N, C-alpha and C positions, 0 to 999 in steps of 0.2 A: 490626461486623466481630468476632467471635466464629460470632455465630451464622451466620454466612456459608458461617466457615468447614465449619465441621459439617453444613447444609447439602448442601454440595455433596461429602462424606464421604459421607453417609449420599446421598445419588445415585448417588456408585461405588457402593458397596456392594449398595447395588438395582442398578441396571444390574449388576455382574459376575455377580450369583445370577441373574438373568432370563436376561443371555446365556448362562450357564453352559446355566442349563436349558431354553433353547432345542435349543442345540446339540444336547444328547446325545439332544432328544427325535429333532430330525432325523437324525439320523447313524443310531438306533437304526430308522426311515423304512428309508431308504435302505438297511440293512441284513437288513430284512427284503424289499425291494422287489431286490433283489442281491446275492444270498450270498454266501457267497464262495464259490473256487471246490471242485468234487470230485469224485473220485477218477472219477466218472460223466464228470462233462466232459472231465476231461483223458485219456482211451477213444479216447472222442467225436473232439475234437480233434485227434488226431493219430491216431485213424482217416480223420478227414479230410482228411489229408496223404498218407495211401497207405502209414502202417505202423502195424503190429498192433504195439501194447504189450503185455510182458509186464507183469507186476505187480512186479517189481520195477524198470522203469523208470518206472513210476506213480509209486512211494512214495519214489523219487529226485527226481522232480519237486517232490514233496506237500510232501518235507524243506524243496525251495530255496526253496517259494514261503512257509513257515511261515516259513524262515529270515530272510524278510524281510518281512513285515507286523508 
């Protein structure tokens, strides 16, 4: 009875650790493939919408995006 509980606890700990490491690796891979938005991306997006962005507008958008990350 006590050994069964011990096996369950050990299994949960091993599962949590391996799940964390796998999730961390996948997250890093996603960040590498799809980097966060940069200033150049914002400028390109605004130009695509027909606006000529000033540096002040770009900085405001960057602050807003960092606020929600």
